[in-house]
N, C-alpha and C positions, 0 to 999 in steps of 0.2 A: 442931802445926802444924796449917794450914790445909787442908780437904780438896783443892783444887786442888794445892797445894803435895805431899801425899802422894802422890795418884795421876798428878803428873808426875814425882816423884821414883822411884817403881813403873815407870811407863811407860819411864823410862833406864835401870832395871835389869833389864827383864825379860828381855832375850837371855841372861840368865849364870841364872836363875830354869828350874826344871823347872816342865812344865805343870802339875803335882798342886800346887803351891806358889802358882802364879799364880792357880789357882781359887780357894785358900783365901785368900789375901790381897785378893781382888777381893770374897770373898765378908765378910770382916770390913771392908772399905770399906763395903760395902752397908747391913751392921747398923749400924756408927757413923752413917752418914748416916738410916736410919731413925730411929734413937734422938733424932739432932737435929730430927726433923721436929716432936716432941712440943714444942719450943721455939720461944716466940712468934718470927713475922719471918723465920725460917730455910727457907719454902718456895723462895724465887726462887734463894736459894746452895744449897740441895739438889737444885733441878732444873737448877741448870748444870753442878754435879760430876758428877749423872747423864748429862747430855748429851756432857761430857767424857769420862766413862768410856767411854760406848756408841760415842764417835767413834775411842779410841784403841785398845781392846781386841777391839773385834767388827767383823769383816769386814761392813760394810754398804755399798750402794750408794750410800746420798744421806746426808749428814748430819743432816736433819731435813726433814719433811713440804712444807716450802716453798720447800726446793732445785731442785725441777724446774716451780716454779709460774711464773708472769708470762714478762717477755721480757727478751733478752739486751739490755745499755745500747746495745748497736750496733741494734736494732734500733727503738729507740722514735724518734719524730717527733721534730721541733724543739720542738712545743708540750707532749710529754709528757717530754722532757728538763728543759724550764722548769719544769713540775710537780715531776718529783724533785729539781731543784737548789734549788729554792723550801723543799720540805718538809725535806729536808737540813740548810738554813741555819736555818729554823725550832728544829728539833730542836736543832740544836749551839747556837744561842742559848739555848733553856731550858736544857740543859745549864751552861751557862757563869753564868747568872742563879741555879742553884741550887746 
């Protein structure tokens, strides 16, 4: 089972688990993730799993360090909106060609 599936399954069942069991399971998932870091090409996947765990199981104010950066979409000028849309369009075009 993929780490994301394990984390989501565990999160969905956390209400019926005791605090000690939650800590033990989180520890086991962390150990498994750290072991996967030794395998080539797993860095981004492990990083994504860690971010998911942090957002689901830990009481944090912001999901990542970029959350409070930048402007709201409503605060952008027409020129800035055009730049954002052009960037998003080019990213989506790059994704569809890969």
